[in-house]
N, CA, C, O and CB atoms as a CASP TS submission, in Angstrom:
PFRMAT TS
TARGET T0000
AUTHOR 0000-0000-0000
METHOD Language model
MODEL 1
PARENT N/A
ATOM      1  N   MET     1      11.087   2.127  -9.197  1.00  0.00           N
ATOM      2  CA  MET     1       9.945   1.153  -9.662  1.00  0.00           C
ATOM      3  C   MET     1      10.007  -0.134  -9.314  1.00  0.00           C
ATOM      4  O   MET     1      10.913  -0.744  -9.882  1.00  0.00           O
ATOM      5  CB  MET     1       9.809   1.080 -11.007  1.00  0.00           C
ATOM      6  N   ILE     2       9.129  -0.969  -8.319  1.00  0.00           N
ATOM      7  CA  ILE     2       9.202  -1.768  -8.545  1.00  0.00           C
ATOM      8  C   ILE     2       8.732  -3.054  -9.202  1.00  0.00           C
ATOM      9  O   ILE     2       7.525  -3.153  -9.427  1.00  0.00           O
ATOM     10  CB  ILE     2       9.361  -1.615  -8.044  1.00  0.00           C
ATOM     11  N   GLU     3       9.746  -4.300  -9.620  1.00  0.00           N
ATOM     12  CA  GLU     3       9.400  -5.296 -10.720  1.00  0.00           C
ATOM     13  C   GLU     3       8.865  -5.681 -10.492  1.00  0.00           C
ATOM     14  O   GLU     3       8.773  -5.329  -9.317  1.00  0.00           O
ATOM     15  CB  GLU     3       9.871  -6.043 -11.234  1.00  0.00           C
ATOM     16  N   THR     4       7.449  -7.043 -10.827  1.00  0.00           N
ATOM     17  CA  THR     4       7.045  -7.870 -10.751  1.00  0.00           C
ATOM     18  C   THR     4       7.803  -9.241  -9.720  1.00  0.00           C
ATOM     19  O   THR     4       8.883  -9.360 -10.298  1.00  0.00           O
ATOM     20  CB  THR     4       6.843  -7.874 -11.952  1.00  0.00           C
ATOM     21  N   GLY     5       7.811  -9.826  -9.073  1.00  0.00           N
ATOM     22  CA  GLY     5       8.440 -10.508  -8.494  1.00  0.00           C
ATOM     23  C   GLY     5       9.190  -9.931  -7.141  1.00  0.00           C
ATOM     24  O   GLY     5       9.629 -10.506  -6.145  1.00  0.00           O
ATOM     25  N   GLU     6       9.146  -8.584  -7.527  1.00  0.00           N
ATOM     26  CA  GLU     6      10.229  -7.725  -5.977  1.00  0.00           C
ATOM     27  C   GLU     6       9.476  -7.596  -4.652  1.00  0.00           C
ATOM     28  O   GLU     6       8.247  -7.620  -4.720  1.00  0.00           O
ATOM     29  CB  GLU     6      10.706  -5.791  -6.272  1.00  0.00           C
ATOM     30  N   LYS     7      10.003  -7.475  -3.563  1.00  0.00           N
ATOM     31  CA  LYS     7       9.983  -7.570  -2.782  1.00  0.00           C
ATOM     32  C   LYS     7       9.197  -6.203  -2.521  1.00  0.00           C
ATOM     33  O   LYS     7       9.685  -5.299  -3.199  1.00  0.00           O
ATOM     34  CB  LYS     7      11.034  -8.009  -2.419  1.00  0.00           C
ATOM     35  N   ALA     8       8.165  -5.811  -1.766  1.00  0.00           N
ATOM     36  CA  ALA     8       7.785  -3.944  -1.619  1.00  0.00           C
ATOM     37  C   ALA     8       8.738  -2.990  -0.642  1.00  0.00           C
ATOM     38  O   ALA     8       8.646  -3.291   0.548  1.00  0.00           O
ATOM     39  CB  ALA     8       6.074  -3.697  -0.816  1.00  0.00           C
ATOM     40  N   PRO     9       9.141  -2.497  -0.780  1.00  0.00           N
ATOM     41  CA  PRO     9       9.589  -1.211   0.549  1.00  0.00           C
ATOM     42  C   PRO     9       8.910  -1.094   1.908  1.00  0.00           C
ATOM     43  O   PRO     9       7.746  -0.720   2.044  1.00  0.00           O
ATOM     44  CB  PRO     9       9.282   0.338   0.030  1.00  0.00           C
ATOM     45  N   GLN    10       9.812  -1.480   3.013  1.00  0.00           N
ATOM     46  CA  GLN    10       8.617  -0.190   4.265  1.00  0.00           C
ATOM     47  C   GLN    10       8.637   0.481   4.045  1.00  0.00           C
ATOM     48  O   GLN    10       9.505   1.327   3.835  1.00  0.00           O
ATOM     49  CB  GLN    10       8.580   0.319   5.576  1.00  0.00           C
ATOM     50  N   PHE    11       6.917   0.357   3.950  1.00  0.00           N
ATOM     51  CA  PHE    11       5.851   1.958   4.701  1.00  0.00           C
ATOM     52  C   PHE    11       4.810   2.086   5.477  1.00  0.00           C
ATOM     53  O   PHE    11       4.022   1.141   5.449  1.00  0.00           O
ATOM     54  CB  PHE    11       5.141   2.772   3.814  1.00  0.00           C
ATOM     55  N   THR    12       4.630   2.729   5.978  1.00  0.00           N
ATOM     56  CA  THR    12       3.372   3.326   6.621  1.00  0.00           C
ATOM     57  C   THR    12       2.377   4.258   6.086  1.00  0.00           C
ATOM     58  O   THR    12       2.461   5.284   5.410  1.00  0.00           O
ATOM     59  CB  THR    12       3.732   3.927   7.611  1.00  0.00           C
ATOM     60  N   LEU    13       1.254   3.485   6.673  1.00  0.00           N
ATOM     61  CA  LEU    13       0.108   4.351   5.843  1.00  0.00           C
ATOM     62  C   LEU    13      -1.713   4.116   6.629  1.00  0.00           C
ATOM     63  O   LEU    13      -2.221   3.101   7.106  1.00  0.00           O
ATOM     64  CB  LEU    13       0.159   3.565   3.871  1.00  0.00           C
ATOM     65  N   PRO    14      -2.088   5.058   6.522  1.00  0.00           N
ATOM     66  CA  PRO    14      -3.025   5.106   7.821  1.00  0.00           C
ATOM     67  C   PRO    14      -4.355   3.993   7.330  1.00  0.00           C
ATOM     68  O   PRO    14      -4.547   4.130   6.122  1.00  0.00           O
ATOM     69  CB  PRO    14      -3.665   7.008   8.179  1.00  0.00           C
ATOM     70  N   ASP    15      -5.156   3.108   7.862  1.00  0.00           N
ATOM     71  CA  ASP    15      -6.293   2.918   8.016  1.00  0.00           C
ATOM     72  C   ASP    15      -7.308   3.232   7.383  1.00  0.00           C
ATOM     73  O   ASP    15      -7.145   4.221   6.668  1.00  0.00           O
ATOM     74  CB  ASP    15      -6.432   3.152   8.766  1.00  0.00           C
ATOM     75  N   GLN    16      -7.994   2.918   7.367  1.00  0.00           N
ATOM     76  CA  GLN    16      -9.452   3.156   7.200  1.00  0.00           C
ATOM     77  C   GLN    16      -9.903   4.341   8.262  1.00  0.00           C
ATOM     78  O   GLN    16     -10.428   5.441   8.094  1.00  0.00           O
ATOM     79  CB  GLN    16     -10.300   1.705   7.473  1.00  0.00           C
ATOM     80  N   ASP    17      -9.408   3.528   9.577  1.00  0.00           N
ATOM     81  CA  ASP    17      -9.416   4.309  10.479  1.00  0.00           C
ATOM     82  C   ASP    17      -8.841   5.494  11.400  1.00  0.00           C
ATOM     83  O   ASP    17      -9.078   6.059  12.468  1.00  0.00           O
ATOM     84  CB  ASP    17      -9.528   3.807  10.759  1.00  0.00           C
ATOM     85  N   GLY    18      -8.051   5.516  10.457  1.00  0.00           N
ATOM     86  CA  GLY    18      -6.238   6.788  10.667  1.00  0.00           C
ATOM     87  C   GLY    18      -5.375   6.241  11.971  1.00  0.00           C
ATOM     88  O   GLY    18      -4.710   6.839  12.817  1.00  0.00           O
ATOM     89  N   ASN    19      -5.691   4.788  11.751  1.00  0.00           N
ATOM     90  CA  ASN    19      -4.515   4.321  12.223  1.00  0.00           C
ATOM     91  C   ASN    19      -3.641   3.543  11.321  1.00  0.00           C
ATOM     92  O   ASN    19      -3.917   2.795  10.383  1.00  0.00           O
ATOM     93  CB  ASN    19      -4.778   3.617  13.274  1.00  0.00           C
ATOM     94  N   ASP    20      -1.844   4.126  12.155  1.00  0.00           N
ATOM     95  CA  ASP    20      -0.768   3.629  11.449  1.00  0.00           C
ATOM     96  C   ASP    20      -0.430   2.375  11.519  1.00  0.00           C
ATOM     97  O   ASP    20      -0.173   1.650  12.480  1.00  0.00           O
ATOM     98  CB  ASP    20       0.197   4.206  11.700  1.00  0.00           C
ATOM     99  N   VAL    21      -0.476   2.102   9.785  1.00  0.00           N
ATOM    100  CA  VAL    21      -0.563   0.280   9.651  1.00  0.00           C
ATOM    101  C   VAL    21       0.521  -0.053   8.506  1.00  0.00           C
ATOM    102  O   VAL    21       0.152  -0.144   7.335  1.00  0.00           O
ATOM    103  CB  VAL    21      -2.388  -0.432   9.025  1.00  0.00           C
ATOM    104  N   SER    22       1.902  -0.236   8.882  1.00  0.00           N
ATOM    105  CA  SER    22       3.503  -0.923   8.820  1.00  0.00           C
ATOM    106  C   SER    22       2.975  -2.155   7.537  1.00  0.00           C
ATOM    107  O   SER    22       2.023  -2.929   7.425  1.00  0.00           O
ATOM    108  CB  SER    22       4.230  -1.864  10.839  1.00  0.00           C
ATOM    109  N   LEU    23       3.759  -1.929   7.002  1.00  0.00           N
ATOM    110  CA  LEU    23       3.795  -3.389   6.124  1.00  0.00           C
ATOM    111  C   LEU    23       4.193  -4.130   6.997  1.00  0.00           C
ATOM    112  O   LEU    23       3.415  -4.982   7.426  1.00  0.00           O
ATOM    113  CB  LEU    23       4.722  -3.596   4.830  1.00  0.00           C
ATOM    114  N   SER    24       5.604  -4.023   7.556  1.00  0.00           N
ATOM    115  CA  SER    24       5.839  -4.807   8.627  1.00  0.00           C
ATOM    116  C   SER    24       4.717  -5.580   9.639  1.00  0.00           C
ATOM    117  O   SER    24       5.119  -6.458  10.403  1.00  0.00           O
ATOM    118  CB  SER    24       6.558  -3.996   9.306  1.00  0.00           C
ATOM    119  N   ASP    25       3.651  -5.295   9.607  1.00  0.00           N
ATOM    120  CA  ASP    25       2.377  -5.485  10.088  1.00  0.00           C
ATOM    121  C   ASP    25       1.474  -6.781  10.119  1.00  0.00           C
ATOM    122  O   ASP    25       0.894  -7.482  10.949  1.00  0.00           O
ATOM    123  CB  ASP    25       1.782  -4.662   9.483  1.00  0.00           C
ATOM    124  N   LEU    26       1.747  -6.687   8.272  1.00  0.00           N
ATOM    125  CA  LEU    26       0.780  -7.831   7.712  1.00  0.00           C
ATOM    126  C   LEU    26       1.225  -8.797   7.807  1.00  0.00           C
ATOM    127  O   LEU    26       0.578  -9.787   8.149  1.00  0.00           O
ATOM    128  CB  LEU    26       0.369  -7.868   6.501  1.00  0.00           C
ATOM    129  N   ALA    27       2.777  -8.812   7.468  1.00  0.00           N
ATOM    130  CA  ALA    27       3.187  -9.634   7.190  1.00  0.00           C
ATOM    131  C   ALA    27       2.723 -11.228   7.510  1.00  0.00           C
ATOM    132  O   ALA    27       1.915 -11.477   8.405  1.00  0.00           O
ATOM    133  CB  ALA    27       4.083  -9.237   7.463  1.00  0.00           C
ATOM    134  N   GLY    28       3.138 -11.938   6.939  1.00  0.00           N
ATOM    135  CA  GLY    28       2.296 -13.604   6.637  1.00  0.00           C
ATOM    136  C   GLY    28       0.782 -13.435   6.201  1.00  0.00           C
ATOM    137  O   GLY    28       0.169 -14.416   5.781  1.00  0.00           O
ATOM    138  N   LYS    29       0.179 -12.197   6.301  1.00  0.00           N
ATOM    139  CA  LYS    29      -1.624 -12.100   5.817  1.00  0.00           C
ATOM    140  C   LYS    29      -1.435 -11.406   3.729  1.00  0.00           C
ATOM    141  O   LYS    29      -0.729 -10.535   3.221  1.00  0.00           O
ATOM    142  CB  LYS    29      -2.828 -10.174   7.411  1.00  0.00           C
ATOM    143  N   THR    30      -2.293 -12.208   3.257  1.00  0.00           N
ATOM    144  CA  THR    30      -2.562 -11.617   2.109  1.00  0.00           C
ATOM    145  C   THR    30      -2.834 -10.231   2.362  1.00  0.00           C
ATOM    146  O   THR    30      -3.533  -9.732   3.244  1.00  0.00           O
ATOM    147  CB  THR    30      -3.581 -12.253   1.445  1.00  0.00           C
ATOM    148  N   VAL    31      -1.780  -9.373   0.909  1.00  0.00           N
ATOM    149  CA  VAL    31      -1.724  -8.473   1.006  1.00  0.00           C
ATOM    150  C   VAL    31      -2.925  -7.941  -0.390  1.00  0.00           C
ATOM    151  O   VAL    31      -3.046  -8.865  -1.194  1.00  0.00           O
ATOM    152  CB  VAL    31      -0.281  -8.228   1.169  1.00  0.00           C
ATOM    153  N   VAL    32      -3.781  -6.667  -0.780  1.00  0.00           N
ATOM    154  CA  VAL    32      -3.777  -6.153  -1.743  1.00  0.00           C
ATOM    155  C   VAL    32      -3.864  -5.011  -1.472  1.00  0.00           C
ATOM    156  O   VAL    32      -4.487  -4.496  -0.543  1.00  0.00           O
ATOM    157  CB  VAL    32      -4.448  -6.528  -2.465  1.00  0.00           C
ATOM    158  N   LEU    33      -2.731  -4.144  -2.923  1.00  0.00           N
ATOM    159  CA  LEU    33      -2.409  -2.293  -2.547  1.00  0.00           C
ATOM    160  C   LEU    33      -3.251  -2.354  -3.924  1.00  0.00           C
ATOM    161  O   LEU    33      -2.948  -3.017  -4.916  1.00  0.00           O
ATOM    162  CB  LEU    33      -0.300  -1.283  -2.486  1.00  0.00           C
ATOM    163  N   TYR    34      -4.520  -1.406  -3.745  1.00  0.00           N
ATOM    164  CA  TYR    34      -4.936  -0.588  -4.662  1.00  0.00           C
ATOM    165  C   TYR    34      -4.359   0.837  -5.003  1.00  0.00           C
ATOM    166  O   TYR    34      -4.664   1.551  -4.048  1.00  0.00           O
ATOM    167  CB  TYR    34      -6.083  -0.503  -4.380  1.00  0.00           C
ATOM    168  N   PHE    35      -3.399   1.848  -6.288  1.00  0.00           N
ATOM    169  CA  PHE    35      -3.208   2.723  -6.445  1.00  0.00           C
ATOM    170  C   PHE    35      -4.047   3.429  -7.772  1.00  0.00           C
ATOM    171  O   PHE    35      -4.608   2.926  -8.745  1.00  0.00           O
ATOM    172  CB  PHE    35      -2.035   2.614  -6.322  1.00  0.00           C
ATOM    173  N   TYR    36      -3.892   4.527  -7.422  1.00  0.00           N
ATOM    174  CA  TYR    36      -5.638   5.242  -8.374  1.00  0.00           C
ATOM    175  C   TYR    36      -4.344   6.735  -8.141  1.00  0.00           C
ATOM    176  O   TYR    36      -3.713   7.092  -7.146  1.00  0.00           O
ATOM    177  CB  TYR    36      -8.254   5.322  -6.984  1.00  0.00           C
ATOM    178  N   PRO    37      -4.394   7.327  -9.699  1.00  0.00           N
ATOM    179  CA  PRO    37      -4.675   8.836  -9.776  1.00  0.00           C
ATOM    180  C   PRO    37      -5.798   9.214  -8.579  1.00  0.00           C
ATOM    181  O   PRO    37      -6.577   8.615  -7.837  1.00  0.00           O
ATOM    182  CB  PRO    37      -5.297   9.242 -11.394  1.00  0.00           C
ATOM    183  N   LYS    38      -5.274  10.929  -8.941  1.00  0.00           N
ATOM    184  CA  LYS    38      -6.321  12.186  -7.596  1.00  0.00           C
ATOM    185  C   LYS    38      -7.139  12.087  -8.066  1.00  0.00           C
ATOM    186  O   LYS    38      -7.102  11.457  -9.122  1.00  0.00           O
ATOM    187  CB  LYS    38      -6.205  13.880  -7.238  1.00  0.00           C
ATOM    188  N   ALA    39      -8.201  12.548  -7.676  1.00  0.00           N
ATOM    189  CA  ALA    39      -9.840  12.659  -8.459  1.00  0.00           C
ATOM    190  C   ALA    39      -9.331  13.195  -8.806  1.00  0.00           C
ATOM    191  O   ALA    39      -8.490  12.378  -9.183  1.00  0.00           O
ATOM    192  CB  ALA    39     -11.269  12.998  -8.172  1.00  0.00           C
ATOM    193  N   GLU    40      -8.805  14.505  -9.252  1.00  0.00           N
ATOM    194  CA  GLU    40      -8.996  15.716 -10.300  1.00  0.00           C
ATOM    195  C   GLU    40      -8.847  15.569 -11.351  1.00  0.00           C
ATOM    196  O   GLU    40      -9.180  16.273 -12.305  1.00  0.00           O
ATOM    197  CB  GLU    40      -8.353  16.692 -10.238  1.00  0.00           C
ATOM    198  N   ARG    41      -8.108  14.237 -11.282  1.00  0.00           N
ATOM    199  CA  ARG    41      -7.574  13.773 -12.807  1.00  0.00           C
ATOM    200  C   ARG    41      -8.562  13.069 -12.947  1.00  0.00           C
ATOM    201  O   ARG    41      -9.450  12.632 -12.214  1.00  0.00           O
ATOM    202  CB  ARG    41      -6.149  12.969 -13.110  1.00  0.00           C
ATOM    203  N   LYS    42      -8.117  12.974 -14.684  1.00  0.00           N
ATOM    204  CA  LYS    42      -8.994  11.844 -15.849  1.00  0.00           C
ATOM    205  C   LYS    42      -8.614  11.088 -16.059  1.00  0.00           C
ATOM    206  O   LYS    42      -7.477  11.016 -15.593  1.00  0.00           O
ATOM    207  CB  LYS    42      -9.322  11.976 -17.033  1.00  0.00           C
ATOM    208  N   GLY    43      -9.083   9.784 -16.916  1.00  0.00           N
ATOM    209  CA  GLY    43      -8.798   8.706 -16.503  1.00  0.00           C
ATOM    210  C   GLY    43      -9.778   7.062 -15.760  1.00  0.00           C
ATOM    211  O   GLY    43      -9.141   6.069 -15.410  1.00  0.00           O
TER
END
């Protein structure tokens, strides 16, 4: 688990257009990551 203040590990995810974006592509930019549970879960 990442603790507050720790750097995030390197990863690559698809953007809204399906293009791969890695964390290093966003270096120097403000980034907000939002994680949420699967749609089938309550909460």
